[in-house]
Backbone as ProteinMPNN parsed JSONL, in Angstrom:
{"seq_chain_A": "XXXXXXXXXXXXXXXXXXXXXXXXXXXXXXXXXXXXXXXXXXXXXXXXXXXXXXXXXXXXXXXXXXXXXXXXXXXXXXXXXXXXXXXXXXXXXXXXXXXXXXXXXXXXXXXXXXXXXXXX", "coords_chain_A": {"N_chain_A": [[114.094, 89.917, 110.294], [111.88, 92.432, 111.546], [108.762, 92.755, 113.735], [105.576, 94.111, 113.994], [104.738, 95.861, 116.818], [102.39, 96.675, 118.366], [98.669, 96.37, 117.729], [97.72, 98.921, 116.982], [100.076, 100.223, 116.126], [100.309, 98.839, 113.54], [97.926, 99.431, 112.617], [98.43, 102.166, 112.026], [100.442, 102.036, 109.991], [98.64, 100.936, 108.097], [96.982, 103.168, 107.411], [99.159, 104.851, 106.631], [99.719, 103.877, 104.285], [97.319, 103.987, 102.956], [97.142, 106.894, 102.553], [99.537, 107.143, 100.979], [98.425, 105.873, 98.756], [96.358, 107.127, 98.045], [93.728, 106.81, 99.0], [90.696, 106.359, 100.656], [90.032, 105.308, 103.949], [87.446, 103.846, 105.663], [86.873, 102.3, 107.877], [89.077, 100.294, 110.164], [89.761, 97.21, 111.216], [90.916, 94.514, 113.585], [91.266, 91.213, 113.9], [91.128, 87.626, 114.893], [91.414, 85.344, 111.933], [90.103, 82.774, 110.328], [90.41, 81.941, 107.723], [91.806, 83.759, 106.037], [93.929, 86.324, 105.318], [93.076, 88.895, 105.317], [90.191, 91.098, 104.91], [88.047, 92.92, 102.501], [85.317, 94.785, 102.368], [83.371, 96.221, 100.132], [81.031, 97.771, 99.991], [80.795, 98.984, 102.732], [83.132, 99.79, 103.226], [84.947, 98.769, 104.803], [87.814, 97.498, 106.334], [89.27, 94.439, 107.454], [91.714, 92.913, 108.922], [93.766, 89.874, 109.594], [94.699, 89.082, 112.95], [97.082, 87.538, 113.278], [99.004, 88.891, 111.598], [100.286, 90.569, 113.04], [102.326, 88.765, 114.124], [103.708, 88.42, 111.929], [106.779, 88.841, 109.667], [107.372, 92.39, 108.851], [107.453, 93.124, 106.183], [105.985, 91.293, 104.965], [103.56, 91.568, 105.997], [103.119, 94.353, 105.323], [102.658, 93.662, 102.379], [100.338, 92.14, 102.545], [98.653, 94.417, 103.372], [99.052, 96.321, 101.326], [97.956, 95.014, 99.39], [95.337, 94.654, 99.992], [94.39, 97.133, 100.148], [94.622, 98.028, 97.713], [92.651, 96.759, 96.397], [90.756, 98.761, 96.517], [90.922, 100.129, 94.364], [91.085, 98.259, 92.27], [88.949, 95.806, 91.707], [89.497, 92.958, 91.219], [92.145, 90.327, 90.652], [93.355, 91.345, 88.439], [95.015, 92.565, 85.487], [95.445, 95.232, 86.006], [95.557, 95.477, 88.885], [97.599, 94.02, 89.274], [99.947, 95.197, 88.184], [99.511, 97.619, 89.644], [100.473, 96.465, 92.174], [102.938, 95.669, 91.403], [104.09, 98.419, 90.857], [103.92, 99.583, 93.215], [105.02, 97.766, 95.075], [107.264, 96.493, 93.908], [108.942, 93.441, 93.392], [106.493, 91.761, 93.907], [105.72, 89.262, 93.826], [107.401, 87.694, 94.91], [107.308, 88.363, 97.702], [104.422, 87.361, 98.041], [104.828, 84.422, 97.252], [106.367, 83.86, 99.618], [104.587, 84.307, 101.587], [102.364, 82.554, 101.008], [103.965, 80.328, 101.454], [104.027, 79.901, 104.237], [103.477, 77.969, 106.931], [101.704, 78.014, 108.982], [99.273, 79.203, 108.381], [95.852, 78.602, 107.522], [95.266, 78.691, 104.567], [97.556, 78.259, 103.261], [98.045, 76.18, 101.688], [96.986, 77.2, 99.224], [97.613, 78.783, 95.904], [99.018, 81.475, 94.583], [97.517, 84.676, 94.251], [94.896, 84.187, 95.186], [95.078, 82.748, 97.637], [95.081, 84.991, 99.327], [92.182, 85.864, 99.869], [89.787, 88.451, 98.967], [87.17, 90.215, 99.972], [86.166, 92.022, 97.96]], "CA_chain_A": [[112.935, 90.936, 110.324], [111.003, 92.921, 112.703], [107.543, 92.6, 113.54], [104.691, 95.124, 114.542], [104.636, 95.821, 118.479], [100.987, 96.678, 118.494], [97.757, 96.476, 116.71], [97.637, 100.33, 116.788], [101.27, 100.28, 115.149], [99.988, 98.07, 112.28], [96.818, 100.132, 111.689], [98.969, 103.283, 111.659], [100.709, 101.788, 108.714], [97.56, 100.864, 106.989], [96.862, 104.58, 107.271], [100.114, 105.436, 105.699], [99.673, 103.132, 102.964], [96.165, 104.49, 102.295], [97.187, 108.034, 102.037], [100.208, 107.056, 99.814], [97.81, 105.146, 97.457], [95.205, 108.195, 97.916], [92.55, 105.943, 99.408], [90.104, 106.955, 101.774], [89.455, 104.102, 104.513], [86.689, 104.093, 106.75], [86.971, 101.458, 109.041], [90.083, 99.188, 109.925], [89.711, 96.067, 112.353], [91.874, 93.5, 113.404], [90.889, 89.879, 114.647], [91.627, 86.286, 114.27], [90.703, 85.158, 110.977], [90.41, 81.4, 109.987], [90.688, 81.65, 106.303], [92.065, 84.769, 105.097], [94.662, 87.059, 105.894], [92.279, 90.196, 105.203], [89.119, 91.082, 103.575], [87.561, 94.25, 102.322], [83.89, 95.194, 102.093], [83.43, 97.455, 99.288], [79.59, 98.568, 100.261], [80.999, 99.692, 103.721], [84.424, 100.373, 103.245], [85.387, 98.025, 106.188], [89.132, 96.703, 106.255], [89.589, 93.591, 108.557], [93.099, 92.274, 109.073], [93.925, 88.961, 110.401], [95.665, 89.532, 113.804], [98.21, 86.953, 113.029], [99.921, 89.816, 110.985], [101.367, 91.048, 114.254], [103.457, 87.935, 114.349], [104.837, 88.272, 110.725], [107.624, 89.995, 109.088], [106.643, 93.508, 108.296], [107.421, 93.23, 104.665], [104.778, 90.188, 104.435], [102.284, 92.084, 106.446], [102.771, 95.174, 104.348], [102.185, 93.095, 101.325], [98.816, 92.104, 102.917], [97.922, 95.666, 103.461], [98.821, 96.803, 100.031], [97.11, 93.92, 98.508], [93.987, 94.735, 100.171], [93.986, 98.516, 99.887], [94.595, 98.16, 96.114], [91.254, 96.461, 95.633], [89.66, 99.998, 96.548], [91.18, 100.494, 92.912], [90.909, 97.098, 91.301], [88.396, 94.805, 92.635], [89.96, 91.665, 91.335], [93.65, 90.307, 90.755], [93.561, 91.153, 87.061], [96.415, 93.454, 84.915], [95.604, 96.563, 86.512], [95.953, 95.366, 90.207], [99.102, 93.191, 89.125], [100.647, 96.598, 87.701], [99.67, 98.32, 90.726], [101.361, 95.824, 92.978], [104.286, 95.951, 91.031], [104.398, 99.549, 91.213], [104.073, 100.211, 94.811], [105.905, 96.752, 95.98], [108.344, 95.88, 93.193], [108.67, 91.984, 93.254], [105.545, 91.544, 95.002], [105.483, 87.859, 93.669], [108.285, 86.782, 95.909], [106.365, 88.274, 99.022], [103.344, 86.492, 97.812], [105.386, 83.271, 97.427], [106.897, 83.68, 100.946], [103.312, 84.533, 102.353], [101.895, 81.301, 100.881], [104.729, 79.29, 102.367], [103.631, 80.12, 105.91], [102.663, 76.727, 107.304], [100.62, 78.155, 110.14], [97.871, 79.693, 107.831], [94.807, 77.646, 106.901], [95.048, 78.645, 103.3], [98.949, 77.994, 103.022], [98.209, 75.311, 100.453], [96.797, 77.822, 97.902], [98.63, 79.343, 95.468], [98.883, 82.841, 93.8], [96.518, 85.643, 95.185], [93.545, 83.679, 95.952], [95.364, 82.571, 99.134], [94.565, 86.043, 100.162], [91.011, 86.478, 99.079], [89.324, 89.519, 99.251], [85.59, 90.584, 100.056], [85.753, 92.92, 96.988]], "C_chain_A": [[112.425, 91.232, 111.415], [109.469, 92.662, 112.539], [106.884, 93.832, 114.172], [104.727, 94.823, 115.864], [103.26, 95.683, 118.811], [99.932, 96.614, 117.462], [97.506, 98.112, 116.159], [98.85, 100.9, 115.735], [100.867, 99.887, 113.749], [98.811, 99.07, 111.668], [97.284, 101.7, 111.308], [99.592, 103.281, 110.211], [99.864, 101.507, 107.607], [97.294, 102.572, 106.472], [97.785, 105.198, 106.653], [100.137, 105.134, 104.517], [98.324, 103.822, 102.164], [96.383, 106.078, 101.877], [98.294, 107.999, 100.959], [99.534, 106.691, 98.596], [96.437, 106.153, 97.412], [93.73, 107.429, 98.038], [92.084, 106.055, 100.537], [89.473, 105.585, 102.65], [88.711, 104.765, 105.648], [86.767, 103.557, 108.299], [88.112, 100.417, 109.122], [89.647, 98.56, 111.343], [90.72, 95.268, 112.225], [90.94, 92.199, 114.261], [91.271, 88.933, 114.09], [90.753, 85.971, 113.16], [91.211, 83.714, 110.754], [91.169, 81.059, 108.493], [91.185, 82.476, 105.351], [92.994, 85.834, 105.889], [94.201, 88.677, 105.963], [91.212, 90.27, 104.411], [88.744, 92.602, 103.683], [86.241, 94.22, 101.808], [83.728, 96.401, 101.326], [82.034, 98.256, 99.616], [79.787, 99.347, 101.858], [82.427, 100.314, 103.902], [85.121, 99.721, 104.357], [86.517, 97.078, 105.671], [89.19, 95.735, 107.25], [90.89, 93.014, 108.311], [93.304, 91.372, 110.005], [95.034, 89.289, 111.698], [96.896, 88.707, 113.677], [99.32, 87.858, 112.186], [100.874, 90.315, 112.035], [102.558, 90.272, 114.48], [104.637, 87.724, 113.067], [105.693, 89.192, 110.604], [106.837, 91.232, 108.734], [106.518, 93.55, 106.98], [106.38, 92.063, 104.348], [103.573, 91.022, 105.072], [101.944, 93.483, 105.82], [102.42, 94.693, 102.897], [100.691, 92.771, 101.41], [98.355, 93.498, 102.868], [97.972, 96.274, 102.15], [98.0, 96.318, 99.205], [95.583, 94.355, 98.661], [93.473, 96.019, 100.001], [93.81, 98.643, 98.461], [93.159, 97.549, 95.365], [90.137, 97.37, 95.878], [89.707, 100.381, 94.95], [90.763, 99.512, 92.05], [90.297, 95.97, 92.027], [88.557, 93.22, 92.572], [91.48, 91.474, 91.062], [94.122, 90.249, 89.092], [95.058, 92.349, 86.632], [96.456, 94.722, 85.512], [95.971, 96.296, 88.276], [97.313, 94.669, 90.221], [100.101, 94.447, 89.02], [100.701, 97.365, 88.888], [100.453, 97.804, 91.783], [102.768, 95.885, 92.624], [105.005, 97.387, 91.175], [104.818, 100.13, 92.679], [104.978, 99.033, 95.574], [106.986, 96.205, 95.015], [107.955, 94.173, 92.808], [107.983, 91.752, 94.138], [105.17, 89.823, 94.949], [106.201, 87.166, 94.55], [107.675, 86.9, 97.381], [105.424, 87.372, 99.148], [103.828, 84.924, 97.99], [105.796, 82.946, 99.075], [105.585, 83.758, 102.026], [102.674, 83.036, 102.395], [102.504, 80.161, 101.337], [104.684, 79.019, 103.812], [102.721, 78.978, 106.048], [101.667, 76.905, 108.292], [99.097, 78.798, 109.5], [97.106, 78.607, 107.109], [94.951, 77.687, 105.498], [96.429, 78.516, 102.55], [98.933, 77.17, 101.838], [97.941, 76.031, 99.109], [97.687, 78.499, 97.432], [98.005, 80.645, 94.925], [97.857, 83.757, 94.786], [95.278, 85.232, 95.711], [93.938, 83.083, 97.394], [95.06, 83.659, 100.063], [93.271, 86.37, 99.536], [90.402, 87.655, 99.796], [87.742, 89.514, 99.358], [85.141, 91.345, 98.921], [85.0, 92.089, 95.924]], "O_chain_A": [[112.436, 90.414, 112.335], [108.96, 92.403, 111.448], [107.591, 94.573, 114.856], [104.75, 93.64, 116.204], [102.877, 94.714, 119.468], [100.282, 96.804, 116.297], [97.14, 98.369, 115.012], [98.695, 101.721, 114.831], [101.124, 100.661, 112.827], [98.774, 99.423, 110.489], [96.674, 102.371, 110.476], [99.404, 104.176, 109.387], [100.154, 101.725, 106.431], [97.425, 103.0, 105.326], [97.424, 106.19, 106.02], [100.51, 105.918, 103.644], [98.337, 104.117, 100.969], [95.789, 106.481, 100.877], [98.122, 108.752, 100.0], [99.934, 107.088, 97.501], [95.509, 105.817, 96.677], [92.815, 107.529, 97.221], [92.811, 105.905, 101.519], [88.583, 104.895, 102.154], [89.024, 105.735, 106.338], [86.738, 104.113, 109.397], [88.17, 99.627, 108.179], [89.286, 99.197, 112.333], [91.394, 95.14, 111.202], [90.077, 92.413, 115.112], [91.746, 88.996, 112.956], [89.546, 86.205, 113.225], [92.389, 83.39, 110.911], [92.084, 80.285, 108.212], [91.147, 82.243, 104.143], [92.725, 86.119, 107.056], [94.856, 89.536, 106.553], [91.148, 89.66, 103.344], [89.016, 93.349, 104.624], [86.047, 93.597, 100.764], [83.929, 97.51, 101.821], [82.068, 99.474, 99.446], [78.988, 100.231, 102.166], [82.696, 101.234, 104.674], [86.038, 100.394, 104.827], [86.357, 96.16, 104.866], [89.151, 96.341, 108.321], [91.01, 92.575, 107.167], [93.138, 91.689, 111.183], [96.149, 89.723, 111.411], [97.905, 89.313, 114.037], [100.484, 87.461, 112.164], [102.086, 90.435, 111.858], [103.611, 90.754, 114.899], [105.762, 87.224, 113.056], [105.608, 90.259, 111.212], [105.68, 91.102, 108.334], [105.474, 94.011, 106.52], [105.981, 92.081, 103.184], [102.542, 91.022, 104.4], [100.772, 93.851, 105.738], [101.81, 95.527, 102.227], [99.906, 93.071, 100.511], [97.424, 93.629, 102.074], [96.922, 96.79, 101.766], [97.363, 96.97, 98.377], [94.775, 94.408, 97.734], [92.281, 96.175, 99.736], [92.893, 99.331, 98.013], [92.726, 97.765, 94.233], [88.954, 97.122, 95.641], [88.733, 100.848, 94.359], [90.085, 99.833, 91.074], [90.925, 95.268, 92.82], [88.084, 92.396, 93.356], [92.157, 92.486, 91.241], [94.92, 89.462, 88.582], [95.88, 92.779, 87.441], [97.533, 95.318, 85.532], [96.739, 97.102, 88.802], [98.062, 94.792, 91.19], [101.007, 94.568, 89.844], [101.791, 97.806, 89.254], [101.159, 98.614, 92.385], [103.66, 96.121, 93.439], [106.179, 97.538, 91.515], [105.731, 100.862, 93.06], [105.6, 99.337, 96.592], [107.663, 95.309, 95.521], [106.993, 93.772, 92.153], [108.472, 91.504, 95.24], [104.511, 89.235, 95.805], [105.778, 86.102, 95.001], [107.528, 85.939, 98.136], [105.39, 86.606, 100.112], [103.245, 84.226, 98.819], [105.521, 81.876, 99.619], [105.661, 83.288, 103.161], [102.483, 82.405, 103.434], [101.885, 79.132, 101.609], [105.216, 78.086, 104.414], [101.599, 78.871, 105.554], [100.813, 76.037, 108.475], [98.036, 78.816, 110.124], [97.599, 77.853, 106.27], [94.75, 76.578, 105.002], [96.458, 78.651, 101.327], [99.765, 77.403, 100.961], [98.467, 75.668, 98.057], [98.591, 78.929, 98.149], [96.798, 80.867, 94.829], [97.544, 83.434, 95.931], [94.673, 85.855, 96.583], [93.053, 82.975, 98.242], [94.825, 83.496, 101.26], [93.295, 87.201, 98.628], [90.487, 87.821, 101.012], [87.147, 88.659, 98.702], [83.93, 91.447, 98.727], [84.52, 92.643, 94.935]]}, "name": "protein", "num_of_chains": 1, "seq": "XXXXXXXXXXXXXXXXXXXXXXXXXXXXXXXXXXXXXXXXXXXXXXXXXXXXXXXXXXXXXXXXXXXXXXXXXXXXXXXXXXXXXXXXXXXXXXXXXXXXXXXXXXXXXXXXXXXXXXXX"}
């Protein structure tokens, strides 16, 4: 699998997904994060993505992008969020499993969507 070449390339993909999902994104930031792959702050519309996403396979980082953007529509990991994930990514559970199996992430021992906690 291929990886993103630059932060700008990954940020452009976030914008692509935001357009597809009809979500208005105000600020996208990337930085090293110790405990999360991404976070979303509802009050400011700020999206922060872990810079480690640049080293991941594109399909896994796209999972993180879609996961976080869908919190604009569904603040938790309930039925609506799951149905949206399935609608846009198909078998998202397999991507989620692969993401959680990554040994270099501080939350790799966590299971399910909580491994990718949101600020939502």
